[in-house]
GUKESE-145987 format. One record per atom (N, C-alpha, C): residue in one letter; atom name; x, y, z. Coordinates in steps of 0.1 Angstrom, whole numbers. Layout:
// residues N
 mike gunu     u     v     w
    A   CA     X     Y     Z
...
END
This chain:
// residues 232
 mike gunu     u     v     w
    M    N    38  -437  -550
    M   CA    41  -445  -538
    M    C    32  -441  -527
    A    N    26  -451  -520
    A   CA    18  -448  -509
    A    C    26  -443  -497
    D    N    20  -435  -489
    D   CA    26  -430  -477
    D    C    29  -441  -468
    A    N    41  -440  -461
    A   CA    44  -450  -451
    A    C    34  -450  -439
    P    N    30  -462  -434
    P   CA    21  -462  -423
    P    C    26  -454  -411
    E    N    17  -448  -404
    E   CA    21  -440  -392
    E    C    26  -450  -381
    T    N    37  -447  -375
    T   CA    41  -455  -364
    T    C    34  -451  -351
    F    N    34  -460  -341
    F   CA    27  -457  -329
    F    C    34  -445  -322
    E    N    47  -444  -323
    E   CA    54  -432  -318
    E    C    49  -419  -324
    E    N    48  -419  -337
    E   CA    42  -407  -344
    E    C    28  -404  -339
    F    N    20  -415  -337
    F   CA     6  -413  -333
    F    C     6  -406  -319
    R    N    13  -411  -309
    R   CA    12  -406  -296
    R    C    18  -392  -295
    K    N    28  -389  -303
    K   CA    34  -375  -303
    K    C    25  -365  -310
    S    N    16  -370  -319
    S   CA     8  -361  -327
    S    C    -2  -353  -318
    F    N    -4  -357  -306
    F   CA   -14  -351  -297
    F    C    -8  -338  -291
    S    N     6  -337  -292
    S   CA    13  -325  -286
    S    C    16  -316  -297
    Y    N     7  -307  -300
    Y   CA     8  -297  -311
    Y    C    11  -303  -324
    G    N     6  -315  -327
    G   CA     7  -321  -340
    G    C    -7  -321  -347
    E    N    -8  -330  -356
    E   CA   -21  -330  -364
    E    C   -33  -334  -356
    R    N   -31  -341  -344
    R   CA   -42  -344  -335
    R    C   -41  -336  -323
    S    N   -36  -324  -324
    S   CA   -33  -316  -312
    S    C   -45  -316  -302
    D    N   -42  -321  -290
    D   CA   -52  -321  -279
    D    C   -44  -319  -266
    L    N   -46  -308  -260
    L   CA   -38  -304  -249
    L    C   -41  -312  -236
    D    N   -53  -319  -236
    D   CA   -56  -328  -225
    D    C   -47  -341  -226
    F    N   -42  -344  -238
    F   CA   -35  -357  -239
    F    C   -21  -355  -245
    K    N   -16  -342  -245
    K   CA    -3  -340  -251
    K    C     8  -347  -242
    F    N     4  -351  -230
    F   CA    14  -357  -221
    F    C    19  -370  -227
    M    N    12  -376  -236
    M   CA    16  -389  -242
    M    C    29  -388  -249
    K    N    33  -376  -254
    K   CA    46  -374  -260
    K    C    57  -378  -251
    S    N    55  -376  -238
    S   CA    65  -378  -228
    S    C    66  -393  -223
    L    N    57  -401  -228
    L   CA    56  -416  -225
    L    C    64  -424  -235
    S    N    69  -435  -231
    S   CA    74  -444  -241
    S    C    63  -451  -248
    D    N    66  -458  -259
    D   CA    55  -465  -266
    D    C    48  -475  -257
    D    N    56  -482  -249
    D   CA    50  -492  -240
    D    C    41  -486  -230
    E    N    45  -474  -224
    E   CA    37  -467  -214
    E    C    25  -462  -220
    A    N    26  -456  -233
    A   CA    14  -451  -239
    A    C     4  -462  -242
    A    N     9  -473  -246
    A   CA     0  -485  -249
    A    C    -7  -489  -236
    Q    N     0  -489  -225
    Q   CA    -6  -492  -212
    Q    C   -16  -482  -208
    F    N   -13  -469  -211
    F   CA   -23  -459  -207
    F    C   -36  -461  -216
    L    N   -34  -462  -229
    L   CA   -46  -463  -237
    L    C   -54  -476  -234
    A    N   -48  -487  -231
    A   CA   -55  -499  -228
    A    C   -63  -497  -215
    G    N   -57  -490  -205
    G   CA   -64  -487  -193
    G    C   -75  -478  -195
    L    N   -73  -468  -203
    L   CA   -83  -458  -206
    L    C   -96  -464  -212
    L    N   -94  -473  -222
    L   CA  -105  -480  -228
    L    C  -112  -489  -218
    A    N  -105  -495  -209
    A   CA  -111  -503  -198
    A    C  -120  -495  -189
    H    N  -115  -483  -186
    H   CA  -123  -474  -177
    H    C  -135  -469  -185
    V    N  -134  -466  -198
    V   CA  -145  -462  -206
    V    C  -156  -473  -206
    G    N  -151  -486  -208
    G   CA  -160  -497  -208
    G    C  -167  -499  -194
    D    N  -160  -497  -184
    D   CA  -166  -498  -170
    D    C  -177  -487  -168
    A    N  -174  -475  -174
    A   CA  -183  -464  -173
    A    C  -197  -467  -179
    Y    N  -197  -475  -189
    Y   CA  -210  -479  -195
    Y    C  -219  -486  -185
    D    N  -213  -494  -176
    D   CA  -220  -501  -166
    D    C  -222  -494  -153
    H    N  -212  -486  -149
    H   CA  -213  -480  -136
    H    C  -214  -464  -136
    A    N  -213  -458  -148
    A   CA  -214  -444  -150
    A    C  -205  -436  -140
    R    N  -193  -441  -138
    R   CA  -183  -434  -130
    R    C  -173  -426  -138
    L    N  -178  -414  -142
    L   CA  -169  -406  -151
    L    C  -157  -401  -143
    T    N  -158  -400  -130
    T   CA  -147  -395  -122
    T    C  -135  -405  -122
    D    N  -139  -418  -124
    D   CA  -128  -428  -125
    D    C  -119  -425  -137
    I    N  -126  -422  -148
    I   CA  -118  -419  -160
    I    C  -110  -406  -158
    I    N  -115  -396  -153
    I   CA  -108  -384  -150
    I    C   -96  -386  -141
    D    N   -98  -393  -130
    D   CA   -87  -396  -121
    D    C   -76  -404  -128
    Y    N   -80  -413  -136
    Y   CA   -71  -422  -143
    Y    C   -62  -413  -152
    V    N   -68  -404  -160
    V   CA   -60  -396  -169
    V    C   -51  -386  -161
    I    N   -56  -380  -151
    I   CA   -48  -371  -143
    I    C   -36  -379  -137
    D    N   -38  -391  -132
    D   CA   -27  -399  -127
    D    C   -16  -401  -137
    W    N   -20  -404  -150
    W   CA   -10  -406  -160
    W    C    -4  -393  -164
    Q    N   -11  -382  -164
    Q   CA    -5  -369  -167
    Q    C     7  -367  -157
    A    N     4  -369  -144
    A   CA    14  -367  -134
    A    C    26  -376  -136
    R    N    24  -389  -140
    R   CA    35  -398  -143
    R    C    43  -394  -154
    A    N    36  -389  -165
    A   CA    43  -385  -177
    A    C    52  -373  -175
    Y    N    47  -363  -167
    Y   CA    55  -351  -165
    Y    C    65  -351  -154
    A    N    65  -362  -145
    A   CA    74  -363  -135
    A    C    88  -367  -140
    P    N    99  -359  -137
    P   CA   112  -363  -143
    P    C   117  -376  -137
    A    N   124  -384  -146
    A   CA   130  -396  -141
    A    C   141  -393  -131
    P    N   143  -402  -121
    P   CA   153  -399  -111
    P    C   166  -396  -116
    D    N   170  -402  -127
    D   CA   184  -399  -133
    D    C   184  -389  -144
    A    N   172  -383  -147
    A   CA   172  -373  -158
    A    C   179  -360  -155
    K    N   185  -354  -165
    K   CA   191  -341  -164
    K    C   179  -331  -166
    R    N   176  -324  -155
    R   CA   165  -314  -156
    R    C   171  -301  -162
    T    N   164  -297  -172
    T   CA   168  -285  -180
    T    C   164  -272  -173
    W    N   154  -273  -164
    W   CA   149  -260  -158
    W    C   146  -263  -143
    V    N   153  -256  -134
    V   CA   150  -258  -120
    V    C   149  -244  -114
    Y    N   138  -242  -107
    Y   CA   137  -229  -100
    Y    C   146  -230   -87
    E    N   152  -218   -84
    E   CA   158  -218   -70
    E    C   147  -218   -60
    E    N   151  -224   -48
    E   CA   141  -225   -38
    E    C   138  -211   -33
    G    N   125  -208   -32
    G   CA   121  -194   -29
    G    C   121  -192   -14
    P    N   123  -180    -9
    P   CA   123  -178     6
    P    C   109  -179    11
    F    N   108  -183    24
    F   CA    95  -184    30
    F    C    92  -171    37
    A    N    81  -164    34
    A   CA    78  -152    40
    A    C    66  -153    49
    T    N    67  -149    62
    T   CA    56  -150    71
    T    C    47  -137    69
    P    N    34  -139    67
    P   CA    26  -127    66
    P    C    28  -117    77
    A    N    27  -104    74
    A   CA    30   -94    84
    A    C    18   -92    93
    K    N     6   -96    89
    K   CA    -6   -94    97
    K    C   -15  -106    95
    P    N   -25  -108   104
    P   CA   -34  -119   103
    P    C   -42  -118    89
    L    N   -45  -130    84
    L   CA   -52  -130    71
    L    C   -65  -122    71
    A    N   -72  -123    83
    A   CA   -85  -115    84
    A    C   -83  -100    83
    D    N   -71   -95    85
    D   CA   -68   -81    84
    D    C   -60   -77    72
    S    N   -58   -87    63
    S   CA   -49   -85    51
    S    C   -57   -81    38
    R    N   -50   -73    30
    R   CA   -55   -71    17
    R    C   -49   -82     8
    V    N   -58   -88     0
    V   CA   -54  -100    -8
    V    C   -56   -97   -22
    A    N   -47  -101   -31
    A   CA   -48  -100   -45
    A    C   -47  -114   -51
    L    N   -53  -116   -63
    L   CA   -53  -128   -70
    L    C   -44  -127   -82
    L    N   -34  -136   -85
    L   CA   -26  -136   -96
    L    C   -25  -150  -102
    T    N   -29  -152  -114
    T   CA   -29  -165  -120
    T    C   -21  -165  -133
    S    N   -17  -177  -137
    S   CA   -11  -179  -151
    S    C   -20  -185  -160
    S    N   -33  -183  -158
    S   CA   -44  -190  -166
    S    C   -47  -184  -179
    G    N   -43  -171  -181
    G   CA   -46  -164  -194
    G    C   -60  -158  -195
    H    N   -65  -154  -183
    H   CA   -78  -147  -183
    H    C   -76  -132  -186
    F    N   -87  -126  -192
    F   CA   -87  -112  -195
    F    C  -101  -107  -197
    V    N  -103   -94  -195
    V   CA  -117   -88  -197
    V    C  -119   -87  -212
    H    N  -131   -89  -217
    H   CA  -133   -90  -231
    H    C  -129   -77  -239
    D    N  -131   -66  -233
    D   CA  -127   -53  -240
    D    C  -113   -48  -236
    D    N  -105   -57  -231
    D   CA   -91   -54  -228
    D    C   -82   -66  -232
    D    N   -84   -70  -244
    D   CA   -77   -82  -249
    D    C   -62   -77  -251
    P    N   -53   -85  -245
    P   CA   -38   -81  -247
    P    C   -34   -82  -261
    E    N   -41   -89  -270
    E   CA   -38   -89  -284
    E    C   -23   -93  -287
    P    N   -20  -106  -283
    P   CA    -6  -110  -284
    P    C    -1  -109  -299
    F    N    11  -105  -300
    F   CA    17  -103  -314
    F    C     9   -94  -323
    G    N     1   -85  -316
    G   CA    -7   -76  -324
    G    C   -19   -82  -331
    V    N   -22   -94  -328
    V   CA   -34  -101  -334
    V    C   -46   -97  -327
    V    N   -56   -92  -334
    V   CA   -69   -88  -329
    V    C   -78  -101  -329
    G    N   -84  -104  -317
    G   CA   -93  -115  -316
    G    C   -86  -129  -318
    M    N   -74  -131  -313
    M   CA   -67  -143  -315
    M    C   -75  -155  -309
    T    N   -77  -166  -316
    T   CA   -84  -177  -311
    T    C   -76  -186  -303
    Q    N   -82  -195  -295
    Q   CA   -75  -205  -288
    Q    C   -66  -214  -297
    Q    N   -72  -217  -308
    Q   CA   -64  -226  -317
    Q    C   -52  -219  -322
    E    N   -53  -206  -325
    E   CA   -41  -199  -330
    E    C   -30  -198  -319
    A    N   -35  -196  -306
    A   CA   -26  -196  -295
    A    C   -18  -209  -293
    E    N   -25  -220  -295
    E   CA   -19  -233  -295
    E    C    -9  -234  -306
    E    N   -12  -230  -318
    E   CA    -4  -231  -329
    E    C     9  -223  -328
    R    N     8  -212  -320
    R   CA    19  -203  -319
    R    C    27  -204  -306
    I    N    25  -216  -299
    I   CA    30  -218  -286
    I    C    45  -215  -286
    S    N    53  -219  -296
    S   CA    67  -218  -296
    S    C    71  -203  -296
    E    N    63  -194  -302
    E   CA    65  -180  -302
    E    C    63  -174  -288
    F    N    52  -179  -282
    F   CA    49  -174  -268
    F    C    60  -177  -259
    L    N    66  -188  -260
    L   CA    77  -192  -251
    L    C    90  -184  -252
    K    N    90  -175  -262
    K   CA   102  -167  -264
    K    C   100  -152  -260
    V    N    88  -149  -256
    V   CA    85  -135  -253
    V    C    81  -133  -238
    P    N    83  -122  -232
    P   CA    79  -120  -218
    P    C    63  -120  -217
    P    N    58  -124  -206
    P   CA    43  -124  -204
    P    C    38  -110  -203
    E    N    25  -109  -207
    E   CA    18   -96  -205
    E    C     7   -98  -195
    L    N     7   -89  -185
    L   CA    -2   -90  -174
    L    C   -16   -83  -178
    S    N   -26   -91  -175
    S   CA   -40   -85  -177
    S    C   -46   -82  -163
    R    N   -52   -70  -163
    R   CA   -58   -65  -150
    R    C   -73   -68  -151
    V    N   -79   -74  -141
    V   CA   -93   -77  -141
    V    C  -100   -71  -129
    P    N  -108   -61  -131
    P   CA  -115   -55  -119
    P    C  -123   -66  -111
    V    N  -122   -66   -98
    V   CA  -128   -77   -91
    V    C  -143   -76   -91
    S    N  -149   -65   -96
    S   CA  -163   -63   -97
    S    C  -168   -66  -111
    F    N  -160   -73  -119
    F   CA  -164   -75  -133
    F    C  -178   -83  -133
    A    N  -185   -80  -144
    A   CA  -199   -86  -145
    A    C  -197  -100  -152
    P    N  -206  -109  -149
    P   CA  -206  -122  -155
    P    C  -207  -121  -171
    G    N  -199  -128  -177
    G   CA  -198  -128  -192
    G    C  -188  -119  -197
    E    N  -181  -111  -189
    E   CA  -171  -102  -194
    E    C  -157  -108  -195
    L    N  -155  -120  -188
    L   CA  -142  -126  -187
    L    C  -140  -135  -199
    R    N  -128  -135  -204
    R   CA  -124  -144  -215
    R    C  -111  -151  -211
    V    N  -108  -162  -217
    V   CA   -95  -169  -214
    V    C   -89  -175  -227
    R    N   -76  -174  -228
    R   CA   -69  -179  -240
    R    C   -55  -183  -235
    H    N   -51  -195  -238
    H   CA   -38  -200  -233
    H    C   -33  -211  -243
    G    N   -21  -210  -248
    G   CA   -17  -220  -257
    G    C   -11  -233  -251
    G    N   -11  -233  -237
    G   CA    -5  -244  -230
    G    C   -14  -254  -224
    Y    N   -27  -251  -223
    Y   CA   -37  -261  -218
    Y    C   -50  -259  -224
    D    N   -59  -269  -223
    D   CA   -72  -269  -228
    D    C   -81  -260  -219
    V    N   -85  -248  -224
    V   CA   -92  -238  -216
    V    C  -107  -241  -215
    T    N  -112  -252  -220
    T   CA  -127  -254  -220
    T    C  -133  -253  -207
    S    N  -127  -259  -197
    S   CA  -133  -259  -183
    S    C  -132  -245  -177
    A    N  -120  -238  -180
    A   CA  -118  -225  -174
    A    C  -127  -215  -181
    A    N  -131  -217  -193
    A   CA  -141  -208  -200
    A    C  -155  -210  -195
    L    N  -158  -223  -192
    L   CA  -172  -225  -187
    L    C  -174  -220  -173
    D    N  -163  -221  -165
    D   CA  -164  -216  -151
    D    C  -150  -210  -147
    H    N  -149  -197  -147
    H   CA  -136  -191  -145
    H    C  -129  -195  -132
    N    N  -138  -199  -122
    N   CA  -132  -203  -109
    N    C  -124  -216  -109
    V    N  -124  -223  -120
    V   CA  -115  -235  -122
    V    C  -101  -231  -121
    A    N   -97  -219  -127
    A   CA   -84  -215  -127
    A    C   -82  -200  -123
    F    N   -93  -193  -121
    F   CA   -93  -179  -117
    F    C  -104  -177  -106
    P    N  -100  -182   -94
    P   CA  -111  -184   -83
    P    C  -115  -171   -76
    L    N  -119  -161   -84
    L   CA  -122  -149   -78
    L    C  -135  -149   -69
    D    N  -145  -157   -74
    D   CA  -157  -158   -67
    D    C  -155  -164   -53
    H    N  -146  -173   -52
    H   CA  -143  -179   -39
    H    C  -136  -169   -29
    L    N  -128  -160   -35
    L   CA  -122  -150   -27
    L    C  -132  -140   -22
    H    N  -142  -137   -31
    H   CA  -153  -128   -26
    H    C  -161  -135   -14
    D    N  -163  -148   -15
    D   CA  -169  -155    -4
    D    C  -161  -154     9
    L    N  -148  -156     7
    L   CA  -139  -155    19
    L    C  -139  -141    25
    Q    N  -140  -131    17
    Q   CA  -141  -118    22
    Q    C  -154  -116    29
    A    N  -165  -121    24
    A   CA  -178  -119    30
    A    C  -179  -126    43
    D    N  -171  -137    44
    D   CA  -171  -145    57
    D    C  -161  -140    67
    G    N  -153  -130    63
    G   CA  -143  -124    72
    G    C  -131  -132    73
    V    N  -129  -142    64
    V   CA  -116  -150    64
    V    C  -104  -141    60
    I    N  -107  -133    50
    I   CA   -97  -123    45
    I    C  -102  -109    48
    G    N   -93  -100    49
    G   CA   -97   -86    52
    G    C  -104   -79    41
    E    N   -98   -79    30
    E   CA  -104   -72    18
    E    C   -97   -77     5
    L    N  -104   -76    -6
    L   CA   -98   -79   -19
    L    C   -92   -67   -25
    H    N   -80   -68   -31
    H   CA   -75   -57   -39
    H    C   -85   -55   -50
    D    N   -86   -42   -55
    D   CA   -97   -39   -64
    D    C   -94   -45   -78
    E    N   -82   -50   -80
    E   CA   -79   -57   -93
    E    C   -73   -71   -91
    A    N   -77   -80   -99
    A   CA   -70   -93  -100
    A    C   -62   -93  -112
    F    N   -52  -103  -113
    F   CA   -43  -103  -124
    F    C   -41  -116  -130
    S    N   -39  -117  -143
    S   CA   -37  -130  -150
    S    C   -27  -128  -162
    F    N   -20  -138  -165
    F   CA   -12  -138  -177
    F    C   -11  -152  -182
    M    N    -6  -153  -194
    M   CA    -4  -166  -201
    M    C     9  -172  -196
    G    N     9  -183  -188
    G   CA    21  -188  -182
    G    C    31  -194  -192
    A    N    27  -197  -204
    A   CA    36  -202  -214
    A    C    43  -190  -220
    A    N    55  -186  -213
    A   CA    62  -174  -217
    A    C    77  -177  -215
    A    N    85  -167  -218
    A   CA    99  -168  -215
    A    C   102  -169  -200
    Q    N   105  -180  -196
    Q   CA   106  -183  -181
    Q    C   117  -175  -174
    M    N   129  -174  -181
    M   CA   140  -167  -174
    M    C   136  -152  -173
    R    N   130  -146  -183
    R   CA   126  -132  -182
    R    C   115  -131  -171
    L    N   106  -141  -170
    L   CA    95  -140  -160
    L    C   102  -140  -146
    Q    N   111  -149  -144
    Q   CA   117  -150  -131
    Q    C   126  -138  -127
    K    N   134  -134  -137
    K   CA   144  -124  -134
    K    C   140  -109  -135
    E    N   130  -107  -144
    E   CA   126   -94  -148
    E    C   112   -91  -144
    T    N   103   -98  -150
    T   CA    89   -95  -150
    T    C    83   -97  -135
    A    N    86  -108  -129
    A   CA    80  -111  -116
    A    C    85  -101  -106
    P    N    97   -97  -105
    P   CA   101   -86   -96
    P    C    93   -73   -98
    E    N    91   -70  -111
    E   CA    83   -57  -114
    E    C    69   -59  -108
    W    N    63   -70  -110
    W   CA    49   -72  -105
    W    C    49   -72   -90
    A    N    59   -78   -84
    A   CA    60   -78   -69
    A    C    60   -64   -64
    K    N    68   -55   -70
    K   CA    69   -41   -66
    K    C    56   -34   -68
    M    N    49   -37   -79
    M   CA    36   -31   -82
    M    C    26   -34   -71
    L    N    26   -47   -66
    L   CA    17   -51   -56
    L    C    21   -46   -42
    R    N    34   -45   -39
    R   CA    38   -38   -27
    R    C    34   -24   -27
    D    N    36   -17   -38
    D   CA    32    -3   -39
    D    C    17    -1   -37
    A    N     9   -11   -40
    A   CA    -6   -10   -39
    A    C   -10   -15   -25
    E    N     0   -17   -16
    E   CA    -2   -21    -2
    E    C   -10   -34    -1
    V    N    -7   -43   -10
    V   CA   -12   -57   -10
    V    C    -4   -65     0
    D    N   -11   -72     9
    D   CA    -4   -79    20
    D    C    -1   -94    16
    V    N   -10  -100     9
    V   CA    -9  -114     5
    V    C   -14  -116    -9
    V    N    -7  -124   -17
    V   CA   -11  -127   -31
    V    C   -14  -142   -32
    L    N   -25  -145   -37
    L   CA   -29  -159   -40
    L    C   -24  -162   -54
    L    N   -14  -171   -55
    L   CA    -8  -174   -68
    L    C   -15  -187   -73
    V    N   -20  -187   -85
    V   CA   -27  -199   -90
    V    C   -20  -203  -103
    P    N   -10  -213  -103
    P   CA    -4  -217  -115
    P    C   -12  -226  -123
    V    N   -11  -226  -136
    V   CA   -18  -235  -145
    V    C    -8  -243  -154
END
């Protein structure tokens, strides 16, 4: 007996860790069939326009807009995860006199200091994507990156997003070069000698209740005044 034809619902969901896994388009799983059809029709229209006008940014902006629409909770939806509102903290000193550290959830690490998740040596991006459900059950591991690292030493791996752009230019998600520029211009006082990164797809309750307070204490003990948080 021949296999049953694939439904459109199965097709759109297959981009989210399915047989067509594509983390740029996994948001289609959160759309209805009608919404996904509207998105794809509009995407093809923008591609057609790009033939004539070469406006790639129009395509990118269109996809980003639909990503935001897909991930935004419906007004009447029961939200399964809500962070408590965090306290607002006024910096103790002017930014130009402050020691600043970078902390991202982008999954960057120095090539010879691979965190080796689950004990796997040289885990690939594809394997990280395939094991996303396992990552979501374990606490995150913090990678330390010397701010003086040499070009080519940095690596990135993250099961929750397409790391292509972040691998080509780490400043997309790990903007350390920009912080160096701000330090040179006197906008910030000094950079802490290490930047920090972890894979944000991790056990969220442990991150909030256990891991984050430990990291905050570590940064306070290092006399860091301000932390630039870059979520991915």
